[in-house]
N, C-alpha and C positions, 0 to 999 in steps of 0.2 A: 537544760540544754538550750532553752529559748534565750536565757540570759547570755550564754556564751556566744550563740549565733548573733545576737544583737550587738554584743561588744565587738566581735570580729568585723561585722559590717560597719559599725560606727568607726572602728579604727581605720578601715580601708576607705570609707566613703563619707564619713561624717554622718550627720543626721539625714536619714532617708527612709522612705516607706518601703516595705517589701511584703511579699506574699509567698506562702509555701503551699503547693498543690501536690496531690498524690493520686496515682492511677494504678489499678491492678490489671487492666486489660487494654491499655493504650488508647482507650476511647473515652471512658468516663473518668472525669477528674473531680476530686473533692478538695475544697479549700480547708486546710487544717490549721493554718495560722496566718495572721495578717496584722500589720501595723498601719495606722492611719485609717481613713474612712473612704478610701477610693472604691468605686464600684468597678469590678473587673470581670472579664469573661474567662472561662477556663483556657488553659494553654492549648495551642494547636500548632502542628507543624506537618510538613509534607514529606518528611524523611521516610526512607525505606524502613519498615518495621518488621520485627521488633528492633529497637535501637540497641546497639552493642556497646557503644562508647559514649561518654559525656558529650553533650552538644550545647554550644553557646550561640545564642541568636540575639540580634538587636531587634526586638519586636517592633519598636517605633522610636521616635526621637526621644532620647532620655529614658528609655525603658529597655532593660536587659532581661533576657529569659535564659535560664540555665537548666537543661534536662540532665538528670543523673539517674541512669538505669542501674537496677540491682537484679538479683536473682528472682525467680518465680514471677517474671513479668511485672515486677513492681518498678515504677518510675516516680521519682520525686522531682518536681520542678520548682525552682525559686525564681520569682519575678522581682527584680530590683528597679525601683523607679528613679534611676539615676544612671548616667553613662558610666561604664566601668570596663576598662581593658583588663580582662581576667588573664592571669598567667596560669601555666599548668599547675603551679603550686596552689594558686587560689582554688582551682577546680578540685584538687585533691583535698584541700581543707574543707571545702563545702561538702564534698562527698562524705567525709568522716563526720562532720557536724550533723548532717541530715540522716546518717545511718540509723539512729534510734527510731526515726519515723518508719523506716523500712521494717525494722524488727517488730515494731508495734503492729504494723499492718499485717505482717506474716503471722504473728501470734493471734491477732484478731481473726484472720482468715482460718487458721487452724482451729481456733475455738469455735467459730461458727460452723465449720465442717463437722467437728466432733459433736456439737449439739444437734446438727441436722441428722447425723448418722444415728445418734442415740434415739432421737425422736422417730426417725424413719424405721429403725429396727423395732421400736416399741409398737409402731403402727402395724407393720407387716406381720409381726409374730402373733398378733391378735386375730389374724384372719385364718380361716381353715378352708374356705372355698378356694380351690386352686385357680380357677379362671379369674376371680376377683383379685386374688393374691398377685398373680402375674402382672396385672395392670397396675396395682399399687406399687409393686417393686420398681417399675419403670418411672413412675412419677416421683417416688422417693429418691431414686438414684439421681434424677435430674436436679432435685432440690439440693443435693449434696454439692454439686458442681456450681461455683459462683459465676458462671458465664452463660450467655444465651446459647442454648443447645437444643438439638433434636435427638430423640432417642427411640430405639427400636429394641424389643426383646424377642429373641428367637428361642425356640425350643425344639429339641431333637425328638422325632417321632420314629421309634424303631420299626413300626409297621411298614413305613415307606423308606426307611434308611435315609432320612433327609431332615433338614431343619426348616421350620416354617415360622412365620410371624405370629406371635401371640399377643403383642401389645405394641402400640405406637404412641408417641407424644410429640407434638409439634406439627409442622406442616407437611408431614410425610404422606404422599398420596396412596391410593388403594392399589396401585400397580404392584406394590411390594407384596401385597397379600397373595399374589399369584406365584410368587417365587418359591422354589423348592431347592435348597442347596444341600448337596451331598457333603459329608465330612471331607475336608480338604479342599473344598471348592470356594473360591472367593475369600474375602476377609473373614466372613462368618464361619465358613467351613474350616478354614485354616486355624482359627482360634479354637474351635471345638476340637479339632484333631490334635492340636498342639497342647491344649490344656493350660496355656499360660497367657496372660494379657499382653497387649502390644499397643504401642503408641505410633500413630501414623501422622507425621508432621511435614511430609514432603511427598511430591508426586512419585518419586522413585520407590519409596517404601510402600505406597499404595499399590503401585503397579506390580510389585513382587507377588502380592497375594490376590490381586484382582484379576490378573491376566487369564487365569484358567477357568473363568466362569463361562457357562454355556451362553450362546447368543440370545436364547429366550430369556434367561435370567438377567442378562445385561439390559435387554430391552425393557423389561418390567422395572428394573431398578432406575434406569434413566427417566422413565415416564413418571416415577414417583416423586422425584425432586431434582432441582437444578443444583448439582453438586459443585458448580463453579463458585458458589457462595460459601463453601466449607473451608475453614482454615486448618483444622486438624481433627483427628479421629482417635478415639480410644475404644478398643474392643476387649472385653473381659469375659472369661468363662465363669459360669456359676456351676459349681460341682455339688452333686448330691451323692452322699455315701462314697466320696472319693473319686467319682466319675463325672465328667462333664455332662450336664443336663440341659443347660440354657447358655445362651450367649447374649450379653448386654453390649450394645454398640451405641456410642454417644458421638454425635457430630457437633462440633463447635462452629457456630455461624460466624462469618466474617472472613476478611482477606488475610488477617494476620494469625499465624498459628500460635495459640496461647497455651494449649495443654502442655503439661510437663510430666516428668516421671512421678512427681509427688501426687499429681492428680490420678495417675494410673494406680499407684499404691492405695490411694484413698478409695477409688472405686473397687479395687480388688478386696480391700478390707470389708467394704459394704457387701460385696458379693459373697464373701466367705460367711458372713453372718446370715444373710437371707437364705443361704442354702439350707439352714436349719428350718426356716419357716416353710420352705418348699417341701422338705422332708415331712414336716408335721402335716401339711396340707394333703400330701399324697397318702399319708397314713389315715387321715380323716376320711378320704374318699372311700376307703375300704374298712370303715370303722367296725362294722359287725364282724367281718372276717378277722381283722387284726385283733379285736378284743378276744375272740375265741382262741386265737393263736397265743395271745399273751397268757390267757388263763391256762391253756394247755402247757405252755412253757413253764409256768410256775409249778404245775403239777409234776412235770418232768424234773425240774430242778429239785423239788422237795423229795421226790422218790430217790433220785440219785444221791442227794446230800444225806438222806437218812441212812443209806447203805454205807456211805463214807463215815458218818458219825458212829455207826455201829461196828466199825472196823471189819466190815465184810470183805474188804480187799478189792483190788482192781478187777479181778475176774468177775466178781458179782456185779460190779458197776457196768462192765462191758456186757454182761448177760442182760441186765435191765435195759441198757441202751439198745441192744439188739431187739428186745421185745417192743420198745417204744417206736423205733424206726421201722420195724417190720421186715428187715432185711438182714441176713447173716453177715457178720463182719469179722475181720481178723484184727487182733490186737497184738502189736509188736512192742514188747517191753524191753527198752534199752538198758534199764537198770539191772534186771536179772537175766538179760540176754535170752528172752523167751519169745516164742510165737504161740499165740493161743487163738484157735486150735493149732496144733503143730503142723497140720497138713496145709495151713495157709501159706507157709513159706514156699511150698511147691506149687500150690494152686495159682498164686498170683504172680509168680516169677520174679519176686523182689528178694533182695537181701539187705542186711543192715547198712552195708557200705553204699549201696545205691540209694537207699532212703535218706541217709545222711547227706549225700551229694545233692539229692533233690531238695532237701530242706535248705541247704546253703544257697541254692539258686532262687529261693523265694524272697519276696519283698512284702513287708507288712503293709496292708492287712491281707494280702493275697495268699493266705495260708492253704486254702483248699485247692487241691490239684485234681482236675478232671481229665481223664484220658479216654477218648472215644474210640470204640472199636472200628477197624477198617471195613470188615465185610458185613457183619451183622450189627444191628442197633444195640450195642452194649456199652456201658459206661463203668469206668473204674474211678472211684473217688479215694483220694489219699489225704488224710487230715493229720498234721503233726500235733503231738502233745508236747508243748514247749513251755519253759519258764526261764526268764532272764537270759533269753537268746540261746538257751541250751536245749537241744532236742532230747526229750526223755522217752519218746516212743512214737508210735504211729497207729492210726486206725485206717483200715483198708476195707472198702465196700465195693462189691461187684454187683451190678444190677442192670436190668434191661431198659429202664427208663431213667430220666433225670430225677435228681433229688427234689422232692417237694419242699416248699419253704419251711413247713413244720418239721420235716425230717432234718433239714439243715440247722434249724434252731436247736433241735435235740442233739445234733452232732456237736455243735458249738458248746452247749451246756455240758454235755458229757466230757468233752475234751478238757474243759477247764477244771472239772471235778477230778478227772483222772490225773491232771497235772498236779493237783494238790495231793492226791493219793501217792503219786510217784515221788513227789518231793518229801512227803512224810516217810516213805520207804527209804529214800536216800538219807534222811536225817537219822532214821533208826540204824541204817548201815554205818553211818559215821559214828554213832554212839557205840555200836558194836566194835568198830575199829579201835576206839579209845580203850574199851575194856580189854580187847585182845592185845593191844600194845602194852597195857599195864601187866597183863598176864605174861606176855613174852619177856618183858623187862625183868619181871620177878624171876623167871626161869634163868635168864641170861646172867643175872647178877647174884643168884643164890649162892651163898657160901656154905650152906649146910646141906650135905649130901642127902640126909634123910628127908629134909624139906623138899629138895630138888626132885627126888624120885617120887615123892608123893604128888607133887604138882604135875610133873611130866607124865606120870602114869595116867592122868586124866585124859590125855590125848593119845595114849597108846605107846609112849616112848619108855623103853626099858633099858637096862644097862648094856645090852648087846645091839640095840636098835641103831641102825646107820641113818644119819640125817645130813642134809645139805641146807645151808642157809643162803637165801638169795636176796639181793637188793636191786630194785629197779628204780630208775629216776627219770622223770620227764625232762626233756630238754628245756633250756631256759626260754625258748621262744613260745612255749605253750602258754596260753592265756591263763593267769592265776585264777580268774573267776570260774574257770571250767575244771580246775584240778579235782575238786571234790567229786563231781559227777563222773569224771573220767576214772578216778580211782575206784569208785564203786563198780563201774561197768567193767573195768579190767579184772578186778577180783572175781566178779560173777562169771566172767568169761573163762578165767583160769580154772575156777572150780568146776565149771561145766565140762571143760575139755580134758583136764587132768584125770588119770585113773583114780577110781574111788579109793579113799584112804591114804593117798600120797600127799595130800595138801592139808594137813591138820590146822595150820596157822597161815593166814594171809590178811593183811590189813594195810591201809594207806595212812600216811601222815604228811600233809603238805605235798611236796613234790615227789615223795619217796614211797615205794611199795615194798613191804617186807614179807617174804614168804619162807615157810619152813617145809622142805621136801622130806618125806619119810620113805626110805627104801626098804624093800623086803628082799629075801634071798632069791626071788625069781628074776630080779632085774640084773642084767649084765652091767659091769662097771661102766659108768658114764651114760647108760641108756636113758635113764630118767631125766638127767640134766639136758641131754640132747632133745628129748621130747618137749621139755619145758621151753627151751630156747626156741624151738621150731614153731611154737604157737604164737610167738610175739609178732613176727612180721605181718601176719594176716590182720591182727588186731590194730597194729600201727597204721597199716594201709587203709583200713576201714575208717579209722577215726582221724586220719591225717595228723598224727603226732609222731614224735621220735622218742624212743626209749634207750637209755643206757643201762647196762646191768652188770652185776658181778655175782659169781657163785663161789661158795667156799668149797674146800675139799671135803670128801666124805669122812665124817667123824662119828664117834660114839663115845659114851662115857659121860661123867658128871659135868665136864667142862666143854662138852661138844657144842652146845648152842652159843656160848660166849665166844669161844675161839672161832667157831664158824662165822659168827657175826663180824668179828674183826677181820677175818680173811675176806669175806664178801665186801666189806667196806673198802678194803685195800684194792680189791679187784675193780670195784666200781670207780674208785679214784683213778686207777690206771686208765680205764676206758674214758673217763672225763678228760684226763690229760691228753689222750690221743684224739679225743673228739670223735670216736668211732661209734656208729650205731650198733646195737646188738649186745649180747652178753659174752663174758669171758670167765672162764674158771680160774680160780686162784692158782691151781697147779699148772695152768698153761702160761702163766706170766713168766715163769722161769727166773732168770737172773734179774729181770726188770723189777722184781719185787723189792730189790735193794734201793731202787730209785723212786719208788712211789712217794709222792708228796715232796720229793726233793726239789727245791727251787730251781727253775729253769736257768736262772742267772749262774748258779753254782755249776751246773752241768756244762753250760756254755763256756764258763771260765776254765773248767777242767780240760775241755777239748781244745780251747784256744792255746793253752800252755804247750800242747804238743804240735798243733798244726800251724799256728801262726809263724813260728820260726822256720818252718819248712817251705813257706811260700817263696817262690823265686823272686829275686830282685828284679827291678824294672829292666826289661830288655833281655832277661835270661830265662831259659827254659830248662829246669832241672828235673821236673816230674817227681820230686821227692814225696809229696803228699800221696800221689797215686801209687808210687812204689811201695810206701808203707802200708797203705790200705790193701793192695793186692797181695803183698807178702803175708800179711796176717790172715787174709781170706783163704790163702792156700795152705794154712796151717804151718807156716814157717818153712815150706819146701821151696828151696831156691830154684830148683829145676822147673817146677810148676809155675812159680811166679815169673821167671824169665820168659817162659813160653807165653804166658798170659799177657805180658807187657811187650812181647815181640822184640826183646833185646838179648844181647849176649849175656851169658851168666856172669862173666867177669864184670860187665857193666853193672849188673845187679849188685854184685858184691861191693863195687865202688860206691854205689848209691847208699847201700846199707851202712857202710863205714861213715859216709858223709852225714847220714841221719844221726848215727851214734855220736859223732863229733859235735854236731849242732846242738843236740839235746842234752849232751853230757850224760848219756845213758849207754848201757851195754845190753844187747839182746841175750847175752849169756847170763846176765843177772836176772834171777827169777822175779824179783820185785819189779825191776825195770820192765821186764817182758810183760808182766801182768798189767802194769800201768799203761803200756802202749796198746796191748790187746783191748783193754777196757775203753780207751779213747777211741779206737777204731770201731768198736762195737756200738758205742753211743752215737758216733757220727753216722754210721750206717742206719741205725735205728731211727734217729731223728730225721734223716732224709726220707726214709720209707714211710714215716708217719706224717 
């Protein structure tokens, strides 16, 4: 690049000396390249800063000075020791030629900042004394920023519900030590309450957050420092365990605002890292207590995991968890649709639908919900058992005091192990589904009657047994990742609600649930199917999903399952075509079974052949479409059709003859009549669906 710059200047000016200077703060300049042996002073100008556009000055006779500002407060200046009338093109050329100096400066700045951050983090993470750590954090933070700054570290004290100064660096006076800022008060309080960093580089942005400070705090602040000498401010929260704990505020000295959003991100990155050190220091302050807690936690984990490895089941894990916590709890199992103990459902006033709604309102990591009693000091804790954003169950605890830290640890440990147990139960259920599906397919496709009766007899189906096959399918909008859990929960729900012995087969496969209903003589026709269909809306509402379903007709005999499956499949296809929620029986489809899976294009073309020719020409009103539809709806009764259309019967006959003439059909011809009746039926059906 030096050679190119030299050649350009030589081409424009001939042989001449020049210097290239660089500044990152509009005050300190560094000579980075020079030709000749002239002794020069750094550039200086009295323009309003920061400079927004290139500036060309004649510094002295025969000396030109060009200032080229870039992003991140970087300015490159070139001094040419020769008179030069620069054009706009010359300035653009110089800006391009000197751009690598800018990139090198920015890269160097970022490398320095990264090294400072790494060194600072290494220093602060070695400290375990909290007071010493807070002071070191402030010093380290200021070393990360390459400008002359003053810093203050504030920390929230829950005992007084206010933030106080924990460390200062720079010329900040002691008046600030007397300040107590409430969350939401001043720059510090607003940063703490907001939980996000903010850059203040103008009086208006400062005034937005400064104006609500109390007069006492304003007095103490103004006595601590003359803020007229501050160019810009960065205020950054330091979070511990996801919650704001400290606020780091850095004041940049000078009249020119230099801080940029990149400096904000730099300090926030530093703050995110030191939050770990603060957490460690807080843990160290209570080392003996925490050490005992950790040992106890390991004991809890080991005892619960041992039960899990021994396949003792979720109930044993809950019983052990109850013993450890020392408070009775209710376990809600969404996989098997169970409450343990069963009285917990009534005692706590919750149901699965409400619990699922509660879970959906939570945000990680705020999984624990605490509900405080209105009249007496009682607390209800609800902790979800979840995996992959899928709620598998809930633990509910009712107690008169708040949960102790050790109890909370036990609850967290227990919930994670319960999640593993429920996931294993779900995996076993999925394996059972596959085996059941294979068994069902063997029954359905069996061609050997002896083999069929042998297999079907295992589930109580005999030659005279009446069965109904049902197919349910989740709507397309249901998240595929939740289908497996939803299938297991739906099958468990149906098995619980359906009468004993009526649901010998039920399994899920991808989006579809297959069931086999077995009727006995005590059921009235259609009663069991109605009972099955009536169960679905409650489960859909609870889980916020939509189901489509089809049921076969009642069948018996060696081909009952295969034929029933085909009928249920057609009924389901009909529901999907209509897009209607709920189930429909194959026998209720009626004549529509002829059109199942019939392409919509074919049906539309069939209707168009009849109704398109009957549409009135432009400017005419014949009413032939309406006449044909009404006539067919009245069963071919001219009197009823004329009355329904409010026309004279002779007018109706004239329209009928006109329709026959246009279509080339005769209503006295049975084939033509059926053609027109079917077109009218399809049109009415399509409109209604």
